[in-house]
Every structure is written in C-alpha cells, then in structure tokens.
C-alpha positions in Angstrom: -110.1 -89.2 41.7 -110.4 -88.7 38.3 -108.4 -85.7 36.5 -110.3 -82.8 35.2 -108.0 -82.4 32.4 -107.4 -85.1 29.5 -104.4 -84.8 27.3 -105.0 -84.3 23.4 -103.9 -87.1 21.1 -103.1 -84.3 18.4 -101.6 -81.6 20.8 -97.9 -80.8 22.1 -96.6 -83.5 24.8 -97.3 -82.7 28.1 -100.0 -80.2 27.4 -103.9 -80.9 28.2 -107.0 -79.2 26.5 -110.2 -78.1 28.9 -113.3 -80.3 28.3 -115.4 -78.4 26.4 -119.1 -77.6 27.6 -122.3 -79.0 25.6 -123.1 -76.0 24.2 -119.5 -75.4 23.0 -119.5 -78.6 21.1 -122.8 -77.9 19.8 -122.0 -74.9 18.2 -118.9 -76.1 16.9 -120.2 -79.0 15.2 -123.0 -76.9 14.0 -120.8 -74.6 12.3 -119.0 -77.0 11.1 -121.8 -78.7 9.5 -123.0 -75.8 7.9 -119.9 -75.4 6.0 -119.8 -78.5 4.9 -123.5 -78.9 3.7 -123.3 -74.9 1.9 -120.0 -76.2 0.3 -121.8 -79.5 -1.2 -124.7 -77.3 -2.7 -121.9 -74.5 -3.9 -119.3 -76.7 -5.3 -120.6 -78.8 -8.4 -121.6 -75.4 -10.2 -118.2 -73.8 -9.7 -116.6 -77.1 -10.7 -118.2 -77.5 -13.4 -116.9 -73.9 -14.6 -113.2 -75.0 -14.3 -112.4 -75.9 -18.3 -109.0 -75.6 -20.2 -109.9 -74.7 -23.3 -107.1 -76.9 -25.4 -103.7 -77.8 -24.2 -101.0 -76.9 -26.4 -98.7 -79.5 -27.4 -96.2 -80.5 -30.1 -97.5 -83.9 -31.3 -100.1 -83.4 -33.8 -101.9 -87.0 -32.9 -102.6 -85.4 -29.8 -104.1 -82.4 -30.6 -105.8 -83.3 -33.5 -107.7 -86.3 -32.3 -111.4 -87.0 -33.1 -114.5 -86.4 -30.6 -114.5 -88.5 -27.9 -117.6 -89.5 -25.8 -117.4 -87.9 -22.2 -118.8 -89.3 -19.4 -121.1 -85.9 -18.4 -121.2 -82.5 -19.3 -121.9 -79.4 -17.5 -122.1 -75.8 -17.9 -119.2 -73.7 -20.3 -118.2 -70.3 -19.2 -116.6 -67.8 -20.9 -113.1 -69.3 -21.5 -109.9 -67.2 -22.4 -109.1 -66.6 -26.0 -106.4 -69.2 -27.5 -104.1 -68.9 -30.2 -105.1 -71.6 -33.1 -102.8 -74.9 -33.4 -103.0 -75.9 -36.6 -104.0 -79.9 -37.1 -103.0 -79.6 -41.1 -102.2 -76.8 -43.8 -102.2 -77.2 -47.5 -101.0 -74.5 -49.9 -103.7 -73.5 -52.6 -101.1 -74.6 -55.1 -101.2 -77.9 -53.9 -105.2 -78.4 -54.2 -105.9 -76.1 -57.5 -102.5 -75.2 -59.1 -102.4 -71.5 -58.4 -101.5 -69.2 -55.3 -104.8 -67.7 -55.2 -107.6 -66.7 -52.3 -110.5 -68.8 -51.4 -113.5 -67.0 -51.4 -116.1 -70.0 -50.4 -115.4 -73.2 -48.6 -118.2 -75.6 -47.4 -118.2 -78.9 -46.2 -121.4 -81.5 -46.3 -121.5 -84.6 -44.4 -122.4 -87.5 -46.6 -121.6 -90.4 -43.9 -120.5 -90.5 -40.7 -117.0 -90.5 -42.0 -116.9 -88.9 -45.2 -117.5 -85.3 -46.3 -117.4 -83.6 -49.6 -115.8 -80.2 -50.2 -116.8 -77.2 -52.2 -113.8 -74.7 -53.1 -114.4 -71.4 -54.8 -111.1 -69.8 -56.1 -111.6 -66.1 -55.7 -112.9 -64.7 -59.3 -112.4 -68.2 -60.5 -114.5 -71.8 -60.9 -116.0 -74.0 -58.4 -113.7 -77.1 -57.3 -115.1 -80.2 -55.4 -112.8 -81.9 -53.1 -113.0 -84.8 -51.0 -112.4 -85.4 -47.3 -109.7 -88.3 -47.2 -112.2 -90.8 -46.2 -114.5 -90.5 -49.3 -113.9 -91.6 -53.2 -116.6 -92.5 -55.4 -119.1 -93.1 -53.0 -116.8 -95.5 -50.9 -115.5 -94.9 -47.5 -111.4 -95.4 -47.0 -110.4 -95.6 -43.5 -107.4 -94.0 -42.8 -107.2 -93.7 -39.1 -107.5 -90.2 -37.4 -106.0 -88.5 -40.9 -109.2 -89.2 -42.6 -111.0 -86.7 -40.1 -109.1 -83.4 -40.8 -107.2 -84.1 -44.3 -108.6 -83.1 -47.9 -107.6 -85.0 -50.8 -105.6 -83.1 -53.8 -105.8 -82.5 -56.5 -109.2 -81.2 -56.8 -111.8 -84.2 -57.9 -113.7 -82.0 -60.2 -114.2 -78.5 -61.6 -117.3 -77.1 -62.2 -118.0 -74.6 -64.9 -116.0 -71.7 -66.2 -115.4 -68.0 -65.1 -117.1 -65.2 -67.6 -119.3 -62.5 -67.4 -120.3 -62.5 -70.6 -121.5 -65.9 -70.9 -124.6 -66.7 -69.2 -123.9 -70.4 -68.9 -120.4 -69.7 -67.1 -120.6 -68.2 -63.6 -119.3 -64.9 -63.1 -117.8 -63.3 -59.7 -118.9 -66.3 -57.6 -119.2 -65.5 -54.0 -120.1 -68.5 -52.4 -121.5 -72.1 -53.0 -123.8 -74.2 -50.8 -123.7 -78.1 -51.4 -126.5 -80.1 -50.9 -127.0 -84.0 -50.7 -128.5 -83.8 -54.5 -126.1 -81.1 -55.9 -125.3 -77.4 -54.6 -126.7 -73.6 -54.9 -124.1 -71.2 -56.5 -124.1 -67.7 -55.3 -122.7 -65.6 -58.3 -123.4 -61.5 -59.8 -126.8 -61.0 -59.0 -127.9 -64.6 -59.0 -128.3 -68.1 -57.6 -128.6 -71.2 -59.5 -129.3 -74.8 -58.1 -127.7 -77.8 -59.8 -128.1 -81.0 -59.5 -125.1 -83.4 -59.5 -124.3 -87.1 -57.9 -121.0 -86.7 -55.6 -119.7 -90.1 -55.8 -118.9 -90.0 -59.3 -116.4 -88.0 -60.8 -117.5 -88.2 -64.3 -121.0 -86.8 -64.2 -122.1 -83.7 -64.8 -123.8 -80.4 -63.0 -127.6 -80.0 -64.5 -129.3 -76.7 -63.9 -132.7 -77.0 -61.9 -133.7 -73.4 -60.4 -132.3 -69.9 -61.3 -133.1 -66.5 -59.9 -131.6 -63.1 -60.7 -130.3 -61.8 -63.8 -126.6 -62.0 -64.1 -126.1 -59.3 -66.7 -128.1 -56.4 -64.6 -125.5 -53.3 -64.5 -127.4 -51.2 -61.9 -129.8 -52.4 -59.1 -133.4 -53.1 -59.9 -135.4 -52.9 -56.8 -138.1 -55.9 -57.1 -138.7 -58.4 -54.7 -136.9 -61.4 -56.6 -134.1 -59.4 -58.2 -131.1 -59.8 -56.3 -127.9 -57.1 -56.0 -124.7 -58.7 -55.6 -125.8 -61.6 -53.1 -123.1 -63.3 -51.1 -123.8 -66.2 -49.2 -126.8 -68.4 -49.0 -128.2 -71.1 -46.2 -130.9 -74.0 -46.2 -133.6 -74.9 -44.1 -135.1 -78.2 -44.4 -137.3 -80.2 -42.1 -134.3 -82.5 -40.9 -130.5 -81.7 -40.6 -127.8 -82.5 -38.7 -128.8 -80.9 -35.6 -131.7 -83.2 -35.5 -132.0 -86.3 -33.5 -132.1 -88.4 -36.6 -133.2 -88.2 -40.4 -135.8 -91.2 -39.8 -138.4 -88.6 -38.5 -141.9 -88.8 -40.1 -143.1 -86.0 -41.9 -146.6 -85.4 -40.5 -149.2 -84.0 -43.1 -150.5 -82.1 -39.9 -147.2 -79.7 -40.4 -147.0 -78.8 -44.0 -143.6 -76.9 -43.4 -141.9 -80.3 -42.2 -141.7 -81.3 -45.9 -140.7 -77.6 -47.3 -137.6 -76.5 -48.2 -136.2 -72.8 -47.9 -133.1 -70.6 -49.2 -132.1 -67.8 -46.8 -129.9 -65.4 -49.3 -128.2 -62.5 -48.1 -128.4 -60.0 -50.6 -126.1 -57.9 -49.6 -126.3 -55.2 -52.0 -130.0 -54.5 -51.2 -129.2 -54.4 -47.5 -131.5 -57.6 -46.7 -131.9 -61.1 -46.4 -134.3 -62.7 -48.8 -136.7 -66.0 -48.0 -137.6 -68.3 -50.9 -139.5 -71.4 -51.0 -137.4 -73.9 -52.7 -139.7 -77.1 -51.9 -140.7 -77.9 -55.8 -137.0 -78.7 -56.9 -138.2 -76.9 -60.3 -138.8 -73.1 -59.3 -138.0 -70.7 -56.9 -140.9 -68.8 -55.0 -140.0 -65.6 -53.4 -141.8 -65.5 -50.1 -140.5 -62.1 -48.3 -137.4 -60.2 -47.1 -136.1 -58.9 -43.6 -134.9 -55.4 -44.1 -135.9 -52.4 -46.0 -134.7 -53.2 -49.8 -132.1 -50.7 -50.6 -131.5 -49.5 -47.2 -128.7 -49.5 -45.1 -130.3 -49.8 -41.7 -128.6 -50.4 -37.9 -131.9 -51.2 -35.8 -133.8 -54.2 -35.8 -135.7 -53.7 -38.8 -132.7 -54.2 -41.1 -129.1 -54.5 -41.9 -126.2 -52.8 -42.8 -124.4 -55.1 -45.8 -125.5 -58.7 -44.7 -122.9 -61.7 -45.3 -122.7 -64.9 -43.7 -125.8 -66.8 -42.8 -126.3 -70.1 -40.7 -129.3 -72.2 -40.0 -129.7 -73.5 -36.5 -132.5 -76.3 -36.4 -134.0 -77.1 -33.8 -133.7 -73.7 -32.2 -133.2 -72.9 -28.8 -136.3 -70.7 -28.7 -139.6 -71.3 -26.6 -142.2 -69.2 -27.7 -146.1 -70.1 -28.0 -145.8 -70.1 -31.8 -144.5 -72.4 -34.3 -141.1 -71.8 -34.5 -139.1 -73.7 -36.8 -135.3 -72.3 -36.8 -132.9 -69.8 -35.8 -131.3 -68.4 -38.6 -127.7 -66.1 -37.7 -126.7 -63.1 -40.1 -123.2 -61.5 -40.0 -124.2 -58.1 -40.5 -121.0 -57.2 -41.3 -120.9 -52.8 -41.5 -123.1 -53.0 -38.0 -120.4 -55.2 -36.5 -123.1 -57.5 -34.9 -124.6 -60.7 -35.5 -128.0 -60.8 -35.7 -130.5 -63.6 -34.9 -133.7 -63.9 -37.2 -136.5 -66.7 -36.1 -138.6 -68.6 -38.8 -141.6 -69.1 -37.7 -145.6 -68.6 -38.6 -148.1 -65.7 -38.5 -151.5 -65.2 -39.1 -152.3 -64.7 -42.5 -155.9 -65.1 -44.0 -154.6 -65.9 -47.6 -153.1 -69.1 -46.5 -155.9 -71.9 -45.9 -153.7 -74.6 -46.8 -151.7 -73.9 -43.5 -154.5 -73.0 -41.4 -154.2 -69.3 -41.5 -150.6 -69.1 -41.3 -147.4 -68.3 -43.2 -144.0 -68.8 -42.7 -141.9 -65.5 -41.7 -138.7 -64.0 -40.4 -139.2 -62.4 -37.0 -136.3 -60.4 -35.1 -134.8 -62.7 -32.4 -131.9 -61.1 -31.0 -128.2 -59.7 -31.4 -124.8 -59.7 -30.9 -122.6 -56.1 -31.2 -119.6 -54.3 -30.9 -119.5 -52.2 -27.9 -116.4 -49.7 -28.7 -116.7 -48.1 -25.5 -118.1 -51.0 -23.3 -116.0 -53.2 -20.8 -116.6 -56.0 -23.1 -114.3 -54.4 -26.0 -112.4 -57.4 -26.2 -115.7 -60.0 -26.8 -117.1 -57.8 -29.3 -117.0 -58.5 -33.7 -114.8 -56.6 -35.9 -116.0 -56.5 -39.4 -117.9 -60.2 -39.2 -118.1 -61.6 -42.7 -119.3 -65.7 -42.4 -121.1 -67.7 -39.9 -121.0 -71.7 -39.0 -123.1 -73.8 -36.8 -121.2 -76.9 -35.0 -124.0 -78.1 -32.6 -125.4 -75.2 -30.6 -121.8 -73.3 -30.7 -122.0 -70.3 -33.3 -118.7 -69.7 -34.8 -118.4 -66.1 -36.5 -115.2 -65.0 -38.7 -114.2 -61.0 -38.5 -112.1 -59.9 -41.4 -110.7 -57.0 -39.8 -110.6 -58.7 -36.2 -108.4 -61.6 -37.7 -110.1 -63.9 -35.4 -113.1 -66.6 -34.9 -115.5 -66.1 -32.1 -117.3 -68.5 -30.6 -120.9 -67.6 -29.4 -123.7 -69.6 -28.3 -127.6 -68.5 -27.1 -128.7 -67.9 -23.9 -131.3 -70.5 -22.4 -132.7 -67.7 -19.8 -132.9 -64.7 -22.4 -133.7 -65.9 -25.6 -133.3 -62.7 -27.4 -129.3 -62.7 -26.0 -126.3 -64.3 -27.6 -123.4 -65.1 -25.2 -119.7 -65.0 -25.9 -117.7 -68.2 -25.3 -114.0 -67.7 -26.1 -112.2 -66.3 -29.6 -109.9 -68.5 -31.8 -106.9 -66.2 -32.9 -104.1 -67.2 -35.3 -99.9 -67.1 -34.9 -98.3 -64.1 -35.8 -98.0 -64.0 -39.5 -101.0 -65.3 -40.4 -104.1 -63.5 -41.6 -107.5 -65.0 -41.7 -109.5 -63.9 -45.2 -113.0 -64.8 -43.6 -114.1 -68.1 -45.6 -114.3 -70.9 -42.8 -116.4 -74.1 -42.2 -117.1 -76.2 -39.6 -117.4 -79.8 -39.9 -119.5 -82.9 -38.6 -116.3 -84.2 -37.5 -115.4 -81.8 -34.7 -112.9 -80.1 -36.9 -112.7 -76.3 -38.4 -111.3 -75.4 -41.9 -110.5 -71.9 -42.9 -108.6 -69.7 -45.6 -105.6 -67.9 -44.6 -102.5 -66.1 -46.0 -99.1 -66.7 -44.5 -97.9 -63.3 -44.8 -97.0 -62.1 -47.4 -98.6 -63.8 -50.3 -98.8 -67.6 -49.4 -102.6 -68.6 -49.8 -104.1 -71.7 -48.2 -106.2 -73.9 -46.1 -105.9 -74.8 -42.8 -107.5 -77.1 -40.3 -107.9 -77.1 -36.7 -109.7 -80.0 -34.2 -111.9 -77.8 -32.1 -111.2 -76.7 -28.4 -112.1 -79.7 -26.1 -114.9 -78.4 -24.0 -116.8 -77.4 -27.4 -116.3 -80.8 -28.5 -117.8 -82.6 -25.3 -121.1 -81.5 -26.2 -122.8 -84.9 -27.6 -123.4 -84.8 -31.5 -126.6 -86.0 -33.1 -125.4 -89.8 -33.2 -125.0 -89.6 -29.1 -128.4 -88.5 -28.8 -130.3 -91.2 -29.3 -128.5 -93.2 -26.9 -128.6 -90.7 -24.6 -132.2 -90.4 -25.0 -132.8 -94.1 -24.3 -131.1 -93.7 -20.8 -132.6 -91.0 -19.7 -136.4 -91.9 -20.2 -137.1 -91.6 -16.2 -138.9 -88.5 -15.1 -136.1 -87.8 -12.6 -134.5 -85.3 -14.9 -137.8 -83.6 -15.7 -138.9 -83.6 -11.8 -135.6 -81.8 -10.9 -134.4 -79.8 -13.8 -137.4 -79.2 -16.3 -140.6 -79.1 -13.9 -138.9 -77.0 -11.4 -140.4 -73.9 -13.3 -144.0 -74.1 -14.8 -143.3 -71.4 -17.1 -140.2 -73.2 -18.7 -141.6 -76.2 -18.4 -144.4 -75.1 -20.5 -142.4 -73.4 -23.1 -140.4 -76.5 -23.5 -143.5 -78.8 -24.2 -144.2 -76.9 -26.7 -141.2 -76.6 -28.7 -140.7 -80.1 -28.3 -144.1 -80.9 -29.5 -143.5 -78.7 -32.5 -140.0 -80.5 -33.0 -141.7 -83.9 -33.2 -144.0 -82.8 -35.6 -147.1 -83.7 -33.1 -150.7 -82.0 -33.7 -151.4 -80.1 -30.3 -152.9 -77.1 -32.2 -156.4 -78.8 -34.2 -158.2 -80.9 -32.1 -160.9 -81.4 -35.0 -157.7 -83.0 -36.8 -156.5 -86.8 -36.4 -153.5 -87.7 -34.2 -154.2 -84.8 -31.9 -152.6 -84.7 -28.4 -153.2 -81.6 -26.1 -150.1 -80.1 -24.5 -151.2 -80.7 -21.3 -151.1 -84.4 -21.4 -148.0 -86.2 -22.8 -145.5 -88.9 -22.5 -141.9 -88.0 -20.7 -140.5 -91.1 -22.9 -142.0 -89.5 -26.3 -141.2 -85.5 -25.4 -137.4 -86.2 -24.2 -135.9 -84.5 -27.5 -132.5 -82.7 -28.4 -134.4 -79.2 -27.9 -134.5 -80.0 -24.2 -131.1 -81.2 -24.4 -129.8 -78.2 -26.1 -131.7 -75.7 -23.5 -130.8 -77.4 -20.4 -127.2 -78.4 -21.3 -126.5 -74.6 -21.6 -127.3 -74.0 -17.7 -125.3 -77.5 -16.5 -128.5 -78.9 -15.8 -128.3 -82.1 -18.1 -126.0 -85.1 -17.2 -124.8 -88.3 -18.8 -127.4 -91.1 -17.3 -125.7 -93.8 -16.5 -128.6 -96.0 -15.1 -130.7 -98.3 -17.1 -134.1 -97.4 -18.7 -137.0 -98.0 -16.6 -138.8 -101.1 -17.4 -142.1 -99.5 -17.9 -142.7 -95.9 -19.3 -143.1 -92.7 -16.8 -146.6 -92.3 -15.9 -148.8 -89.3 -18.2 -148.8 -86.2 -17.0 -151.3 -83.4 -16.8 -150.2 -80.0 -16.0 -152.6 -77.1 -14.1 -152.1 -74.0 -12.1 -151.4 -76.0 -8.8 -148.9 -78.1 -10.7 -148.8 -81.7 -12.0 -150.7 -84.6 -10.9 -150.7 -88.3 -12.5 -154.1 -89.9 -14.0 -154.9 -91.4 -10.7 -155.0 -88.2 -8.9 -151.6 -88.5 -7.2 -149.5 -85.3 -7.2 -145.9 -84.9 -8.3 -143.7 -83.1 -5.8 -141.7 -80.3 -7.7 -138.6 -78.6 -6.3 -135.5 -77.5 -8.4 -132.2 -79.8 -8.6 -130.3 -77.5 -5.9 -133.2 -77.3 -3.4 -133.1 -81.3 -3.3 -130.0 -81.4 -3.0 -129.6 -79.2 -0.4 -132.5 -80.1 1.7 -131.2 -83.7 1.7 -128.0 -82.5 2.5 -129.4 -80.3 5.5 -131.6 -83.6 6.8 -128.5 -85.8 6.8 -126.6 -83.1 8.6 -129.2 -82.7 11.5 -129.3 -86.4 11.9 -125.5 -86.7 12.0 -125.6 -83.8 14.5 -127.7 -85.8 16.7 -126.1 -89.2 16.7 -122.8 -87.1 17.9 -124.3 -85.4 20.3 -125.6 -88.7 22.2 -122.5 -90.2 21.3 -120.7 -87.5 23.4 -122.6 -87.4 26.4 
C-alpha cells in the first residue's frame, strides 16, 4: 500500500509533511509569482537611486581621476552632503606673487585637453593662466595631472588697475573668456577684447564698450550700467551641444546671433545685449525693474552670478533657445530665465518675433520649511556642468548642486551640497571645467588665499559629456527608446519634438519657406538629439544602448489624436516602459504557473 505521507527532503529527519491539496499549491504558487513579478517591476527604479556620492580615499590619484565612460545611466536622487576632498591646492603667492583674494576665476575649453584660465586679483589686474596641458597652442600630455593642474606663474597680465585712466581697469568684478578673447566687467562698464590665447606676446585689442567707468551716481538709462558684476554668453553652438559643426540655417536668424547677459547688480536687473556684430553692443531689454529691488517674479535684489544652459530642458510650444540662471543674492534664491521669442510686429526680419527673456522658475531659501538644509544662503556664483547647476554660497560656505525638473519645468531640484573642511572658507569665486573638475577660490584661515580643485563626485560625472553623445546617438537610432519612453505620453512627445526641431535648426513653422518639415512627420534618426537625452536621463528612462544601429533608418511617423501611424497605415502600439516590462512578466508568470500545475498533477 502506498503511504499517505512523504518525507520532506529539507525537513527534519524522521518527520513528514502532509501532501498539499491542489488549491493550496495554486494559492502558494500564485502568491510567490506575484511577489516575484512585483519585485521585477519595482526593483530597477529603487536600485538606480542607490549611489554613493564620493569615496574618500587618501590617494589623490584615485579621487582625482578623469571621467570614465559608464555602461549605463539612471536616476540620480538627492544625495547626502559631502565634504570636499582637494585634488590640488595652489597658494596665490605661487600664482601671482601676492597673497590676495581672487574675485573671479573662469575656464575656457580650447581643445579636448587644453583649457585657458582667466583670474582676477581682487582690486588688481587680469591674469591668464593655462591648464598644464596647454602651451603656445600646443597640447602637452602630462597624464592625469594635466586634467587639474594649472601652470605657474601666470602666462600674461592684462591691463593695470586705475580708476583715473580710462584705458585701464577699475575695480574689475569678473572676466568671461571667449575663443576670440575676453569680456571684462569693471566699474559701471563692460569691454570686449580680442586676443590670441596661444601667443604669449600678443596684446589685447578693444572691440566693444558699454557704460561709463567715471560715472559717480547711477543714471537710469537702458544702456547704462551701475556696478555690474558678472556676464554670461549665449551663442548658437557651445559646449552643451552635440557638436560644433551644426550648420546655421537662414530660417533661424537667432542661430548666428551672440547675446550677452549682464548682471547689472546696482540696478537690480539682468541686461540682455546683442553682441552679434563684434563691433558694437546693442541693448535689447532688461529683466527686472531698473533701480528697484524686488523679491517676486518681476525682478531681483542684487543679482550676481550668471550661467547659460543650451540646449535648455524646457518644452514649450514657442521657440526657447536657452535657460539663463541668475544668483539673486539678497533674495537667497536661484532664478531661471528663459531665452525665447515673443511676437513683435517691429521685427519683420524675424517674421514678427523678437528675442526676449521670460520667467522660468526659482529655487529659494525656505527659512522655516522642512528643506532648510537644502536651501541657499547668500548665493553669489553659478556654473554649469552638463545638466548640473552649481551655486556658490558666500555665507553658507558651500556649493549647492541643483538640476532642472523634467516633469515640472518651473522647478529646480536639489541634488547635493559640497562643503569644505574645517578651517577653509570659500570666497564665492569658482568655475567648473569640461574635464570634470571644479576650481574654487578659498581662504585657509586665518589669511592664506589660494585656489583649489576637486574632481566632481562620480554620480555627477557619470552623465555623458558632449563628446559621447554622437556615439550614443549612433547606437540608439532604433525606435525602441521612443516607443518605450518618449511616445508613451502624447503631450510630452509633442513638446519634445518641437524642442528638438528647434535645436536642430529645422524649419517647422513656415510652410511657405524652403526646407519645411512638418512637426507631425519626421525621421526618428534625425530627431534624436542631446535635448531628448538631457530630459529623459533625469527621470532614469534613458540607458546606454549596446546593440548596433539598425541597417535601415526607422520609419517616418505621423502623429494624430489616436496615436502614431506609419506611412503604410500600420499602427504603433504605445505603452510605457514599466507597463511593457510588467505585462511581459505577468504573461511569463501565468505560463510558468500553468506548466508547474501540469507537472504536479
């Protein structure tokens, strides 16, 4: 006779377990599979957020490494504040021979490994210093050190310091280097100079001037400055674009433009200036009420640091070319302005449109709120590294890292905070570099002034730089990314298409002009742009594609209220990524459950 009990292989010897009834087995297996499917659908997003900001090690060669190409990218959540670990320190006495404070430091990438540095001694002249890999226009390889070290002493000194001689500088606030030279912001004026960075013997040539250095009292005129502090530049191609070889289309006149944004601090406004002619500066408009400090969306209270992010992350149905970030010092907030177009019948050359600045959002200090530790305290400087926004806080003695919110365009998100070791005071002067480093001026208490560098925290550097985007695009030209992530939401999809068309300089607005391409019919290969990557990577929806690109380009698609159709009439099924993954898991689970039931009968 067959025994009614069987001995469990994993049980205690000598004990047996009753055979489960079919419905008990079904319930147990169903519960197990449900938990497994839920885990598969939930785990990836959670695991993406488990990131260490920076491992503190004693070996500088380890914590000061140049960026490495990661295998994939995901969501970066808010990270705990971290203490700054120096990669290198240079006392001011080694750089310029005197122990004085730095009022401005700025980097300019000349090549992939060579950068020029402009430095302003507080109340003194302007110095040119070079990264260790740059000398007379030639790149010299020095291993990893070329990534963060600065040659000394200074290569050149520009101008003197005199408030009585108009040919000299007076109380220089900042210097903005350009490929063709630099722009100096000093007392009540700004000046653009032409200079060759690779020739130490060449002299600067003045091109443009705006303002009057000898003004003793503020003059409320559109083109007159009053104690300006910082300047940022917008041009059609800069280091956040895919490449510098984009052809400029006459259909988009702004593509050839060059604009200056000036923090007219004493007048509590940001000036918008057309600098395209390289021979004159044309005032366009201002954001803020001249001479009036405000704390709402209409103005500023002592604006200082400026930075431009292009392409912007915005998705509007109008043309938005860039985001301008402003350190609104006495309001303890970071303000985001949008550079776009508005209707203006007096601008027939632009089809009735005029470039303008619009409100885009803010990140402010909530003194009584729950996010007190993530707020800003006396922000004075702003710098951009890829899609990260670095804000220097003078009184807060820290550098706060923010980013834009992909879902809520008027919101800025806190990422982390970098703070110095005890005894080190940040002065507010700092700059990020294209090589993945951050340089800042500091005071080693009580009175030793210098510059220091850090290699940016690994989670921030793990976002691909512009040089990787072309490879990324070549490997992701299949429709999978779009069908899974972009096309899952018709509103987001349409907004993204318009932004990418704008960034690619494609005429989608004027059917009567040549080269017209409707926004409702486009090629996915053509449309994949850095802007799409910038937006989707913030939500963790983009990954680095390993499969090779398809032999043929994806089909042309057209959008309508019911979805997206191919030219032949075939429909495209649109599901979100998580829906598709979980649906597949459920189907596999049901099949597996059926097979197990059949095997146990």
